[in-house]
LUMFI-420607 format. One line per field, with one value per residue (C-alpha): x, y, z; residue in one letter; residue number from 1. Coordinates in Angstrom, 3 decimals, decimal comma. Example, Ala and Ser with C-alpha at 12.3 -4.5 7.8 and 13.67 -1.06 7.14 Angstrom:
% LUMFI-420607
east <- [12,300;13,670] .
north <- [-4,500;-1,060] .
up <- [7,800;7,140] .
resn <- [A;S] .
resi <- [1;2] .
% end
This chain:
% LUMFI-420607
east <- [-14,422;-12,017;-8,424;-8,386;-11,627;-10,259;-7,049;-8,944;-11,125;-8,058;-6,461;-9,553;-9,292;-5,608;-6,168;-8,971;-11,396;-14,187;-16,726;-17,086;-18,551;-15,798;-12,507;-10,052;-8,800;-5,148;-5,287;-5,094;-1,952;-0,342;-0,995;2,743;5,498;9,206;10,737;7,812;6,012;5,695;6,709;10,237;11,668;9,462;10,327;12,323;12,661;11,788;13,966;12,180;13,351;15,559;17,236;13,894;12,624;9,160;8,694;7,030;6,446;7,066;7,028;8,853;11,731;13,309;16,666;15,206;15,038;11,252;11,168;12,144;8,797;6,599;3,882;1,580;1,985;-0,590;0,110;-1,882;-2,801;-4,130;-3,077;-2,555;-0,156;1,160;-2,327;-3,605;-0,373;-0,924;-4,572;-3,758;-0,814;-3,202;-5,756;-3,051;-1,976;-5,562;-5,717;-2,295;-1,020;1,944;4,459;3,458;2,419;4,304;2,340;3,597;2,037;2,830;3,386;2,546;4,558;3,183;6,440;10,167;11,753;15,192;15,933;18,276;15,500;12,919;14,874;18,150;18,657;18,990;20,345;22,531;25,508;23,801;24,145;20,882;20,806;17,600;14,571;10,988;8,548;6,083;2,413;0,624;-2,791;-4,968;-6,688;-6,786;-3,008;-2,084;-5,585;-5,834;-2,229;-0,820;2,842;4,584;6,098;9,222;12,478;16,120;16,877;13,645;10,738;8,015;6,738;3,269;1,568;0,632;4,303;5,226;2,721;4,108;7,634;6,469;4,917;8,125;10,266;8,035;8,315;12,102;12,709;10,446;11,433;9,159;6,103;3,104;0,446;-0,155;-3,101;-3,354;-5,861;-6,867;-8,880;-10,970;-8,850;-6,347;-9,239;-9,748;-6,102;-6,315;-9,417;-8,008;-4,655;-6,462;-8,359;-5,320;-2,401;-1,247;-0,811;-3,547;-4,496;-5,832;-5,462;-1,636;1,343;3,395;6,812;6,407;2,847;1,755;-1,943;-2,878;-6,056;-7,143;-9,489;-11,231;-12,621;-15,027;-13,810;-15,100;-15,549;-15,523;-14,239;-17,127;-16,355;-19,009;-20,666;-23,892;-24,553;-27,185;-30,616;-31,716;-33,935;-30,778;-29,123;-31,735;-30,772;-32,936;-31,646;-29,436;-29,309;-27,263;-30,259;-30,050;-30,097;-29,928;-31,500;-31,630;-28,666;-28,431;-26,292;-26,939;-26,180;-29,690;-29,600;-26,339;-27,350;-26,089;-23,907;-20,620;-19,246;-20,062;-16,860;-14,926;-16,284;-18,324;-17,081;-13,438;-10,802;-10,907;-14,568;-14,860;-12,729;-12,968;-9,680;-7,565;-6,650;-2,949;-1,500;-4,866;-4,957;-2,426;1,201;1,692;-2,053;-3,491;-5,358;-2,212;-0,147;-2,840;-3,080;0,709;0,749;-1,983;-0,506;3,046;1,995;-0,649;-0,435;-4,061;-5,947;-7,970;-11,229;-10,178;-9,343;-12,661;-13,209;-9,685;-9,974;-13,302;-12,053;-8,957;-11,019;-13,129;-10,052;-8,847;-9,565;-11,094;-13,223;-15,268;-16,098;-18,501;-19,480;-23,150;-22,778;-21,126;-24,303;-23,258;-24,262;-21,348;-22,372;-21,473;-17,839;-17,768;-16,898;-16,412;-19,570;-18,782;-21,680;-19,681;-19,062;-22,664;-23,796;-22,454;-24,640;-25,271;-23,194;-20,373;-22,503;-24,953;-22,102;-20,527;-23,746;-24,631;-21,199;-21,759;-24,912;-22,978;-20,309;-22,953;-24,646;-21,524;-19,905;-22,833;-20,673;-18,908;-20,146;-18,957;-17,742;-18,675;-19,385;-20,875;-19,245;-21,326;-18,656;-17,022;-13,929;-13,671;-10,874;-13,121;-15,384;-15,361;-15,015;-11,979;-10,238;-10,840;-10,251;-7,113;-5,743;-6,456;-4,396;-6,746;-9,687;-8,055;-7,340;-10,937;-12,271;-9,864;-10,899;-14,572;-13,952;-12,052;-14,278;-11,600;-12,947;-12,199;-14,485;-14,250;-14,167;-15,466;-18,612;-19,217;-18,731;-22,122;-23,766;-25,144;-23,435;-26,434;-26,242;-22,548;-23,158;-25,919;-23,721;-20,753;-23,001;-24,085;-20,487;-19,404;-18,157;-19,143;-22,888;-23,218;-22,233;-23,860;-27,341;-30,199;-32,921;-35,233;-32,453;-31,646;-35,267;-35,323;-32,139;-32,839;-31,523;-34,310;-37,148;-36,903;-36,270;-39,468;-41,459;-40,117;-41,187;-44,019;-47,029;-46,483;-49,715;-52,039;-55,209;-53,210;-51,587;-54,974;-56,462;-53,596;-54,258;-57,963;-57,357;-55,032;-57,715;-60,225;-57,835;-58,101;-55,882;-53,909;-53,187;-52,178;-49,782;-48,134;-47,885;-46,386;-43,717;-42,972;-42,406;-39,126;-37,880;-38,053;-34,851;-33,859;-34,761;-38,235;-38,872;-37,811;-40,709;-43,251;-41,207;-42,083;-45,781;-45,206;-43,256;-46,091;-48,588;-46,251;-47,017;-45,503;-42,216;-42,015;-41,287;-44,740;-48,307;-50,915;-54,660;-55,224;-52,614;-54,094;-57,607;-56,523;-54,874;-57,526;-60,510;-59,042;-57,637;-59,762;-63,028;-63,132;-65,640;-64,499;-65,480;-63,748;-60,565;-60,566;-61,064;-58,119;-55,967;-56,723;-55,725;-52,424;-51,644;-50,709;-48,739;-51,634;-49,468;-51,989;-49,574;-48,513;-44,857;-42,991;-42,853;-46,634;-47,127;-44,828;-46,908;-49,938;-47,908;-46,562;-49,376;-50,371;-47,530;-44,483;-43,373;-43,953;-41,148;-41,806;-38,946;-41,090;-43,850;-41,250;-40,075;-43,685;-44,211;-41,084;-42,481;-45,267;-43,025;-41,295;-39,718;-38,328;-40,143;-41,287;-44,906;-47,256;-48,967;-51,520;-48,685;-46,859;-49,957;-50,290;-46,743;-47,571;-51,250;-51,955;-54,714;-57,246;-57,120;-59,968;-62,179;-61,433;-59,460;-56,297;-57,597;-60,466;-58,077;-55,910;-58,810;-59,005;-55,545;-55,063;-56,196;-54,938;-56,609;-53,473;-53,126;-50,373;-49,940;-47,207;-45,646;-47,610;-50,857;-49,919;-49,383;-52,735;-54,371;-52,986;-53,666;-57,029;-59,789;-62,274;-60,274;-60,450;-63,039;-62,154;-62,180;-59,393;-57,378;-57,601;-56,496;-53,437;-52,638;-52,845;-50,652;-48,036;-48,212;-47,873;-44,869;-43,179;-43,755;-42,329;-39,184;-39,246;-35,609;-34,715;-36,593;-35,629;-38,796;-42,166;-42,105;-40,046;-38,836;-40,351;-39,176;-39,525;-38,690;-36,767;-37,512;-34,678;-36,211;-33,811;-35,221;-34,523;-34,821;-36,607;-36,919;-40,224;-40,459;-41,747;-43,221;-40,614;-40,627;-41,115;-37,870;-37,572;-34,198;-32,660;-29,906;-31,321;-28,447;-27,727;-24,452;-24,702;-23,027;-22,646;-23,156;-20,731] .
north <- [-64,823;-67,788;-66,713;-68,304;-66,545;-63,240;-63,770;-64,448;-61,380;-59,214;-60,681;-59,793;-56,217;-55,979;-57,282;-54,828;-57,538;-56,270;-58,670;-62,437;-62,233;-60,011;-61,111;-62,725;-66,003;-65,078;-61,918;-63,755;-65,551;-62,416;-59,787;-59,275;-61,449;-60,773;-61,144;-60,209;-63,069;-61,780;-58,114;-58,318;-56,209;-53,323;-53,589;-50,816;-49,120;-45,611;-44,310;-43,655;-42,300;-44,488;-46,495;-48,028;-48,356;-48,556;-51,388;-50,200;-51,287;-48,666;-48,613;-47,052;-46,916;-43,493;-44,402;-45,359;-43,153;-43,373;-41,575;-38,294;-38,162;-38,824;-36,191;-37,878;-40,348;-42,775;-44,031;-47,186;-48,073;-51,540;-54,421;-56,652;-54,193;-56,527;-57,447;-53,882;-52,602;-54,954;-53,878;-50,166;-50,708;-52,508;-49,688;-47,158;-49,276;-49,555;-45,767;-45,628;-43,342;-45,515;-43,221;-40,308;-42,109;-43,779;-46,271;-46,794;-49,219;-48,974;-52,322;-52,507;-55,434;-57,708;-59,671;-58,987;-57,934;-56,535;-54,244;-56,863;-59,467;-57,035;-55,642;-57,599;-56,412;-52,820;-53,141;-56,272;-54,239;-53,407;-56,982;-56,987;-53,256;-51,507;-53,139;-52,583;-51,460;-54,107;-53,331;-56,244;-57,467;-55,760;-53,843;-50,330;-50,105;-48,977;-48,035;-45,329;-44,082;-46,156;-46,944;-50,012;-52,386;-51,348;-52,598;-52,216;-49,448;-47,456;-46,931;-47,441;-45,540;-44,066;-45,195;-41,510;-40,490;-43,326;-42,017;-38,489;-39,803;-41,632;-38,443;-36,502;-39,287;-39,439;-35,691;-35,794;-38,909;-37,807;-34,150;-33,644;-34,651;-32,330;-33,963;-36,830;-39,059;-41,199;-44,012;-46,091;-49,277;-50,888;-50,835;-48,762;-46,329;-46,189;-45,139;-42,645;-40,945;-40,518;-39,369;-36,871;-35,490;-35,103;-34,467;-31,070;-32,742;-31,826;-28,554;-26,280;-29,297;-29,165;-31,106;-29,566;-30,033;-28,726;-27,433;-29,934;-30,767;-33,676;-35,736;-38,382;-41,135;-43,191;-46,464;-48,635;-47,924;-50,349;-47,487;-43,693;-40,794;-38,597;-34,901;-34,271;-36,334;-36,761;-40,122;-41,322;-41,898;-45,499;-45,198;-44,653;-47,809;-50,428;-53,959;-54,012;-53,728;-50,706;-49,151;-46,299;-44,011;-44,445;-41,087;-40,164;-36,860;-37,329;-37,178;-36,972;-37,806;-41,488;-41,204;-42,261;-45,193;-46,423;-46,045;-48,987;-50,471;-50,275;-47,320;-49,124;-51,201;-47,944;-44,421;-44,263;-40,814;-41,257;-41,043;-43,901;-43,344;-39,746;-36,820;-37,415;-37,566;-35,671;-32,953;-32,557;-35,706;-37,390;-41,097;-43,359;-43,215;-45,371;-45,796;-45,163;-42,135;-40,672;-41,214;-39,568;-36,672;-36,136;-36,289;-33,652;-31,228;-31,544;-29,507;-27,299;-24,905;-25,011;-25,319;-28,381;-26,529;-25,703;-29,254;-30,260;-26,873;-26,811;-30,377;-29,555;-26,305;-28,006;-30,958;-28,600;-27,403;-30,871;-32,670;-35,875;-38,198;-41,173;-44,293;-46,965;-50,351;-50,872;-54,552;-53,986;-54,588;-57,689;-57,027;-56,052;-58,603;-61,288;-60,210;-57,755;-54,797;-54,099;-54,687;-53,169;-51,108;-47,904;-48,937;-50,037;-46,488;-45,625;-48,160;-51,857;-52,398;-50,677;-48,989;-47,688;-46,408;-44,596;-42,903;-41,951;-40,349;-38,277;-36,837;-36,273;-34,236;-32,061;-31,570;-30,524;-28,655;-26,769;-25,118;-28,387;-30,560;-34,161;-35,828;-39,472;-42,173;-45,667;-48,507;-51,481;-54,160;-56,289;-54,061;-50,322;-50,420;-50,381;-47,558;-44,187;-42,345;-44,354;-43,728;-39,985;-39,426;-41,513;-40,368;-36,612;-36,215;-38,680;-36,548;-33,380;-35,048;-36,233;-32,728;-31,308;-33,932;-33,092;-29,380;-29,906;-32,636;-35,329;-38,847;-42,397;-45,269;-49,032;-50,054;-53,566;-52,057;-49,150;-51,217;-52,749;-49,296;-47,963;-45,081;-42,883;-43,788;-42,938;-39,656;-38,773;-39,338;-37,439;-34,498;-34,273;-34,344;-31,193;-28,699;-25,507;-25,028;-23,112;-26,257;-28,818;-30,163;-28,312;-30,411;-29,926;-30,849;-33,930;-35,076;-34,528;-36,513;-39,578;-41,968;-40,745;-39,910;-42,983;-45,275;-44,002;-44,771;-48,312;-49,164;-51,686;-50,685;-51,680;-50,352;-53,345;-54,267;-55,708;-52,332;-50,613;-53,253;-52,634;-48,886;-49,383;-51,877;-49,398;-46,719;-48,986;-50,207;-49,000;-46,150;-48,665;-50,907;-47,950;-46,786;-50,213;-50,487;-46,985;-47,860;-51,193;-49,484;-48,165;-51,716;-52,649;-53,412;-51,680;-54,844;-54,950;-51,291;-51,897;-54,344;-51,507;-48,377;-48,482;-48,375;-45,226;-43,629;-44,486;-42,639;-39,649;-38,298;-34,843;-36,455;-34,394;-37,304;-37,165;-37,990;-35,225;-35,784;-34,856;-37,407;-40,012;-39,415;-39,389;-42,801;-44,544;-43,109;-43,697;-47,185;-48,672;-46,650;-45,905;-43,407;-39,905;-40,119;-43,467;-42,083;-39,077;-41,349;-43,538;-40,506;-38,959;-42,155;-42,278;-38,598;-39,189;-35,939;-33,906;-32,262;-32,841;-35,228;-38,842;-39,473;-42,645;-43,787;-43,415;-45,386;-48,125;-48,369;-49,344;-52,055;-53,669;-56,012;-57,212;-56,855;-57,308;-59,702;-58,405;-57,663;-58,118;-55,928;-52,793;-54,672;-55,791;-52,230;-51,078;-53,814;-52,678;-49,148;-50,558;-53,087;-50,284;-52,605;-55,034;-57,957;-59,434;-58,658;-55,676;-55,251;-52,818;-51,055;-50,659;-49,105;-46,732;-45,523;-44,936;-43,906;-42,896;-44,379;-43,893;-43,285;-41,313;-42,171;-45,901;-47,600;-49,384;-52,674;-52,623;-51,890;-54,779;-57,215;-56,733;-58,262;-60,389;-63,565;-65,856;-63,733;-63,868;-60,130;-59,622;-59,539;-61,570;-60,684;-63,463;-62,148;-58,668;-59,891;-61,689;-58,517;-56,607;-59,202;-60,605;-58,105;-60,041;-59,564;-55,814;-53,264;-50,454;-48,150;-50,027;-50,221;-46,444;-46,274;-48,376;-46,235;-43,032;-44,524;-45,443;-41,954;-40,407;-42,554;-41,861;-38,128;-38,132;-39,705;-38,389;-37,289;-40,894;-42,350;-42,399;-43,568;-42,230;-39,356;-36,405;-38,118;-39,350;-40,782;-39,128;-41,026;-39,261;-39,535;-42,031;-44,266;-43,326;-43,011;-39,586;-39,035;-35,782;-34,125;-32,661;-29,613;-30,952;-28,792;-27,594;-29,670;-28,001;-27,224;-29,706;-28,435;-31,721;-31,886;-32,664;-33,432;-35,493;-36,589;-36,532;-39,924;-40,880;-44,510;-46,031] .
up <- [50,069;49,463;48,762;45,283;44,273;45,580;43,619;40,390;40,901;41,462;38,348;36,320;37,547;36,741;33,240;32,625;31,473;29,200;30,660;30,212;26,703;25,323;26,904;24,534;25,962;25,428;27,560;30,871;29,719;28,280;30,974;31,569;30,183;30,763;28,245;25,946;24,237;20,663;20,362;21,737;18,906;20,015;23,738;25,435;28,795;29,962;32,845;36,146;39,477;41,675;38,905;37,961;34,398;32,906;30,381;27,167;23,595;20,924;17,137;15,455;17,948;18,669;17,103;13,720;10,634;10,698;14,060;12,397;10,540;13,562;14,085;16,603;19,472;20,875;24,409;25,135;28,734;29,573;31,804;28,746;27,084;24,398;23,139;22,972;21,489;18,542;18,195;18,075;15,691;13,324;13,628;12,706;9,741;8,489;8,363;6,638;9,401;10,451;8,714;10,958;14,164;17,008;19,115;22,673;25,165;28,858;30,610;34,321;35,745;38,427;38,642;38,726;35,436;34,621;31,716;30,267;30,278;28,928;25,981;25,559;21,977;23,209;26,732;26,857;28,068;31,348;32,711;34,585;35,227;36,101;37,661;36,653;39,364;40,437;40,930;42,561;41,437;44,048;41,263;42,677;43,197;39,682;38,493;41,163;41,009;43,882;44,520;43,182;45,721;47,656;46,126;47,224;44,717;45,033;47,457;44,918;41,892;41,492;38,291;37,785;38,007;35,635;33,085;33,496;32,872;29,752;28,359;28,947;27,412;24,332;23,731;24,076;21,967;19,096;18,511;15,486;17,522;17,188;19,395;21,823;22,715;25,851;25,287;28,306;27,917;30,663;33,852;31,882;31,326;35,095;35,435;32,548;33,975;37,485;36,127;33,895;36,907;39,198;36,827;35,599;32,196;29,759;31,429;28,688;26,393;26,453;27,774;30,575;28,919;25,370;25,335;22,689;22,218;24,506;24,179;26,694;25,476;28,180;26,788;28,836;32,392;35,066;37,565;37,345;39,467;40,591;41,020;43,680;46,453;44,444;42,813;40,328;41,827;42,335;39,251;37,152;38,459;37,631;36,692;33,578;30,051;29,331;25,877;24,397;24,946;28,759;30,523;34,193;35,218;38,995;41,370;45,140;48,142;48,981;52,705;53,660;51,255;52,796;56,418;58,458;55,705;57,614;55,655;52,401;52,299;52,365;52,496;49,304;48,245;49,233;46,532;44,128;43,333;44,575;45,724;49,474;51,394;48,856;51,327;52,130;53,685;53,314;54,177;55,838;54,698;51,613;51,004;47,559;48,881;50,446;47,287;45,146;47,601;47,586;43,771;43,522;46,063;44,751;41,704;43,355;46,289;47,397;50,656;51,560;50,954;47,383;46,279;44,673;42,988;41,508;40,199;38,545;36,995;35,525;34,315;32,191;30,297;29,300;26,040;27,431;25,294;26,505;24,516;25,780;24,398;23,500;24,405;27,794;29,746;31,694;35,336;37,560;40,167;37,611;37,506;34,607;36,877;40,619;42,627;46,022;47,344;46,667;43,059;42,566;43,342;39,872;38,045;37,578;34,404;32,516;29,876;32,452;34,640;31,720;30,607;34,186;34,521;31,385;32,946;36,192;34,393;32,777;36,157;38,118;35,194;33,580;30,911;30,052;27,190;27,677;24,485;24,297;21,755;21,618;19,709;18,592;18,074;20,758;20,576;19,881;17,312;14,234;15,409;13,690;17,001;18,050;14,743;14,747;18,457;18,812;15,443;15,366;12,195;10,517;11,645;10,330;6,986;6,752;7,389;4,797;2,231;2,780;2,365;-0,881;-2,305;-2,239;-1,943;-2,965;-3,846;-3,982;-7,611;-6,953;-5,400;-7,760;-10,909;-10,101;-10,081;-13,360;-15,150;-14,432;-10,745;-10,591;-12,398;-9,916;-6,859;-8,324;-9,196;-5,539;-4,245;-6,053;-3,452;-5,292;-4,672;-7,950;-9,835;-7,524;-8,265;-6,604;-4,946;-7,953;-10,391;-8,326;-8,414;-12,179;-12,758;-14,974;-12,320;-9,996;-12,346;-14,555;-11,616;-10,011;-13,175;-13,252;-9,699;-9,317;-7,260;-3,637;-2,145;-1,928;-0,094;2,803;3,445;3,397;5,721;8,164;8,087;8,703;11,513;13,162;12,984;14,714;17,431;21,011;22,181;24,235;21,269;19,102;21,835;21,954;18,168;17,937;20,475;18,851;15,499;16,906;17,473;13,787;11,943;8,719;6,808;8,335;7,540;3,953;3,526;3,670;2,854;-0,865;-0,001;2,031;-0,824;-3,217;-1,021;-0,594;-4,047;-3,357;-2,196;1,005;3,325;4,901;3,778;3,862;4,204;0,545;-0,597;1,727;0,404;-3,232;-3,046;-0,947;-2,843;-6,285;-5,791;-3,004;-3,087;0,655;1,977;2,911;6,595;7,022;5,422;7,762;10,759;9,770;9,011;12,392;14,202;12,311;12,877;16,527;16,811;15,327;12,670;9,856;8,182;8,639;9,323;8,479;12,119;12,386;9,183;10,503;13,664;11,580;9,844;13,029;13,933;10,448;7,925;10,160;12,890;16,408;18,878;22,583;23,850;24,136;25,946;28,477;28,962;29,442;32,014;33,870;34,159;36,323;38,104;40,019;42,613;39,966;41,578;38,268;39,082;39,094;42,453;43,831;45,655;42,332;40,782;43,734;43,089;39,425;39,628;43,200;45,332;42,553;38,825;37,236;40,184;40,209;42,955;41,832;43,244;40,714;37,850;39,103;38,780;35,009;34,447;37,573;35,826;38,596;41,285;43,456;43,991;41,423;37,644;35,998;32,663;30,938;32,399;31,250;27,692;27,738;29,019;26,051;23,367;24,430;23,712;25,895;29,076;29,366;28,519;26,132;29,164;30,885;27,703;27,512;31,144;30,316;27,295;29,329;32,064;29,480;28,022;31,482;32,371;29,059;29,354;32,886;31,516;27,963;28,216;28,920;25,965;22,334;20,664;19,668;22,170;21,046;17,858;14,622;11,341;7,976;4,832;2,112;-1,589;-1,956;0,700;3,529;7,044;8,567;12,321;13,117;16,503;17,636;19,864;23,183;25,896;28,359;31,569;34,897;36,692;39,534;40,685;39,515;36,939;33,505;31,168;28,126;26,671;22,925;22,533;18,910;17,951;15,476] .
resn <- [M;P;R;R;V;L;H;L;W;A;L;A;L;A;L;G;A;H;G;P;Q;Q;V;R;A;S;E;A;E;R;A;F;Q;C;P;P;Q;S;R;G;D;D;A;M;G;V;P;L;A;G;D;A;F;L;P;V;F;A;T;P;A;P;E;T;D;E;A;S;T;I;K;Q;A;I;I;V;V;H;G;A;A;E;V;Y;F;E;D;V;V;K;A;V;Q;R;Q;K;E;N;Q;S;T;V;V;I;A;I;A;L;P;D;K;A;C;S;L;K;D;W;A;P;Q;R;H;S;A;L;N;G;G;Y;R;A;P;I;W;N;I;S;G;D;Q;W;Q;F;G;G;L;S;E;H;Q;P;D;H;D;G;V;S;S;F;A;A;L;D;S;L;L;A;W;T;Q;K;E;Y;P;S;L;E;R;L;T;V;A;G;F;S;S;G;A;A;L;A;L;R;W;A;A;L;S;Q;E;G;T;D;G;R;T;A;L;R;G;L;P;L;R;I;V;V;V;S;P;P;T;L;L;Y;L;S;P;E;R;P;A;A;S;C;R;G;T;G;E;T;G;P;E;H;L;C;S;E;F;G;T;P;S;G;E;L;K;G;Q;A;A;C;G;W;E;W;D;D;Y;G;L;G;L;G;G;L;Q;K;A;G;G;A;T;G;S;V;R;R;V;A;S;D;Y;L;H;E;A;L;D;I;S;D;T;E;V;A;A;V;I;R;S;R;F;E;T;K;D;I;R;F;L;F;G;A;K;E;T;E;P;C;D;R;G;S;C;P;D;S;C;A;A;M;L;E;G;S;N;R;L;Q;R;G;L;N;F;M;S;H;L;K;A;V;L;P;S;Y;E;P;K;C;G;I;Y;Q;D;A;T;P;F;L;S;H;N;F;T;N;W;V;L;P;L;C;E;E;K;Q;V;S;D;I;K;H;G;R;Y;S;Y;K;K;D;V;W;K;R;V;S;K;R;G;Q;D;F;V;K;A;L;L;I;V;N;P;N;H;R;L;T;P;D;Q;A;L;A;H;P;W;I;S;E;R;E;N;M;K;P;E;M;L;D;Q;G;I;V;D;A;L;C;A;F;G;Q;A;S;A;F;R;R;A;C;M;S;M;M;A;W;S;L;T;V;E;E;R;A;K;V;S;D;A;F;I;E;M;D;T;S;K;T;G;T;I;T;L;S;E;F;K;E;V;L;E;K;K;F;H;L;E;D;E;H;I;K;E;V;F;K;S;L;D;V;N;Q;T;D;E;I;H;Y;S;E;F;L;A;A;M;V;S;T;R;L;A;L;H;D;N;L;L;R;Q;T;F;K;R;F;D;V;D;N;S;G;Y;I;T;A;D;N;L;R;V;V;L;G;E;T;F;E;G;Q;E;V;E;K;I;M;L;E;A;D;L;K;H;D;G;R;I;S;Y;D;E;W;I;D;Y;L;K;N;G;N;I;A;T;E;N;H;Q;D;V;A;A;R;V;I;D;R;Q;L;K;N;G;E;Q;Q;T;V;G;V;L;G;M;R;L;R;I;S;H;S;G;K;S;V;L;Q;K;L;S;P;A;K;P;K;D;S;G;Q;A;K;A;R;C;A;C;T;T;M] .
resi <- [1;2;3;4;5;6;7;8;9;10;11;12;13;14;15;16;17;18;19;20;21;22;23;24;25;26;27;28;29;30;31;32;33;34;35;36;37;38;39;40;41;42;43;44;45;46;47;48;49;50;51;52;53;54;55;56;57;58;59;60;61;62;63;64;65;66;67;68;69;70;71;72;73;74;75;76;77;78;79;80;81;82;83;84;85;86;87;88;89;90;91;92;93;94;95;96;97;98;99;100;101;102;103;104;105;106;107;108;109;110;111;112;113;114;115;116;117;118;119;120;121;122;123;124;125;126;127;128;129;130;131;132;133;134;135;136;137;138;139;140;141;142;143;144;145;146;147;148;149;150;151;152;153;154;155;156;157;158;159;160;161;162;163;164;165;166;167;168;169;170;171;172;173;174;175;176;177;178;179;180;181;182;183;184;185;186;187;188;189;190;191;192;193;194;195;196;197;198;199;200;201;202;203;204;205;206;207;208;209;210;211;212;213;214;215;216;217;218;219;220;221;222;223;224;225;226;227;228;229;230;231;232;233;234;235;236;237;238;239;240;241;242;243;244;245;246;247;248;249;250;251;252;253;254;255;256;257;258;259;260;261;262;263;264;265;266;267;268;269;270;271;272;273;274;275;276;277;278;279;280;281;282;283;284;285;286;287;288;289;290;291;292;293;294;295;296;297;298;299;300;301;302;303;304;305;306;307;308;309;310;311;312;313;314;315;316;317;318;319;320;321;322;323;324;325;326;327;328;329;330;331;332;333;334;335;336;337;338;339;340;341;342;343;344;345;346;347;348;349;350;351;352;353;354;355;356;357;358;359;360;361;362;363;364;365;366;367;368;369;370;371;372;373;374;375;376;377;378;379;380;381;382;383;384;385;386;387;388;389;390;391;392;393;394;395;396;397;398;399;400;401;402;403;404;405;406;407;408;409;410;411;412;413;414;415;416;417;418;419;420;421;422;423;424;425;426;427;428;429;430;431;432;433;434;435;436;437;438;439;440;441;442;443;444;445;446;447;448;449;450;451;452;453;454;455;456;457;458;459;460;461;462;463;464;465;466;467;468;469;470;471;472;473;474;475;476;477;478;479;480;481;482;483;484;485;486;487;488;489;490;491;492;493;494;495;496;497;498;499;500;501;502;503;504;505;506;507;508;509;510;511;512;513;514;515;516;517;518;519;520;521;522;523;524;525;526;527;528;529;530;531;532;533;534;535;536;537;538;539;540;541;542;543;544;545;546;547;548;549;550;551;552;553;554;555;556;557;558;559;560;561;562;563;564;565;566;567;568;569;570;571;572;573;574;575;576;577;578;579;580;581;582;583;584;585;586;587;588;589;590;591;592;593;594;595;596;597;598;599;600;601;602;603;604;605;606;607;608;609;610;611;612;613;614;615;616;617;618;619;620;621;622;623;624;625;626;627;628;629;630;631;632;633;634;635;636;637;638;639;640;641;642;643;644;645;646;647;648;649;650;651;652;653;654;655;656;657;658;659;660;661;662;663;664;665;666;667;668;669;670;671;672;673;674;675;676;677;678;679;680;681;682;683;684;685;686;687;688;689;690;691;692;693;694] .
% end
């Protein structure tokens, strides 16, 4: 790799870039500036060993009157400290928690900086004084706890030790402090995670100095630290699209996969990405692995065989939260995260790596429930999880407000709501259940009952035609339409939701056969047998009622615009080698040599329009959409294959299988979980992190 390209890649690591689509242009210019570029008034130094100091930003400063009211501290870790310091300060101000919160951002210098230059307004009398440690831009030096460069007055400082010193300084300088949060972003998250795993800080959720509650928030790390040699199976590391519902249930040791790959750049499970080499005096003197090993064993008197077990047992006691970006799906081999073969064993993009790691934690720590969230914006600062996790006092206040019925409302919004509407909402927010509206009283409230009477009829002949067409469609087409229903936006669902509500005459959120018959016989004069046939085709879960998701499926092809995303995902289930084509070998992997007595080559012929021994995506779409291409038999075959594949991976799919939509009386969609049959125990870890999306 050319030296300039290597330098730029290392710089991207040091800055903790979020991926090409999400990096702010100013971050590269503002990674570390001495003196600071815009927050000089908040700059100060934290004493370290050997007459070194750690540059930080802090507001309010310890010597101010405001410091006496501080209850919680947020320590921000990111290569672009000044930028992220400003972002977190703004987030605190939005929550009106600035009177009780100190925000501190750790700066990790990659160039020389004296205390006088860093904070002249506080340290001008020192005439140059202390020097800041310098971590170069090799990426793993400070992310993994490595030493800073040797200087005349000290031999180097571990970034782990620097973080420990900052925690101790914060607790001493803010005596009224009640809790701390360390929030690492991107490469800063890589540092925070490894520090959390190896440090005594946070054990039992407390600091070592004063025993204060300590929370560690890990936001969008580029790589993770695995607590066992197992890695996600190849099926969990695909290069296709990754969504928040991604789940990995298979793990194994990849030694066979890596055979002949020259130790995979470095040993794939060595410290940095795993726990290998953390025995006493592990690694060469001065190496990252040796520094991490010395740091771990300085606080623990354990044998080499106990290292992994002790790290795992302490990890379980710590309050660690994970936050991943829904949009962080840029492939790592395009520069969004490290793409060494060892790193790629974790996943092909940041979101996938994070979700795989959540399943890993559940697999190696069976009694541990990973806490993770998904944020939808380009940055995490506006997400509900970030606010509550980084500002625990805000979370406590919110819980207290809910318990006591305290709430606020935006007058400019609610002034457009009728008096009856406002009265209805307030009556439902009463804490005392004896005074709160019951469900029957709520349904009888004038805002509901009179609004219902004023609604125009939405059930027209087009809706009925769509229902009938769905009943006559092949099993394959119904399977596709059912899956595609889950791709609809809220706006698209709203186009047909009123028709569903009109058919749900009992207001239960589902449509029974008697309701279905009553509407179709009375308004459209359909025959009884035809109605039962249509109802049976809609009742895909055989619950004797039609759910909202099933109703939406019937609307997909006629009343709403189609989405092709689900068709692509179905195609990928057959394209097991990600070649872009379905081949006979692919079908053998999925179906076996034969399927219901027919050889896969004969099934291939139905969709292989070009007769070249493979099926392209365009051919696949034609096969689905053109009724003349395939017989009904082969469409049923395709439908059953889809069902089989989905059932094999039902824990990985949020869609028709295992979930369905009800619609409430007010028109809100409500996700409802079915009770699936228990899968056979394969001996593999089957875990799910309940990541919340905000």
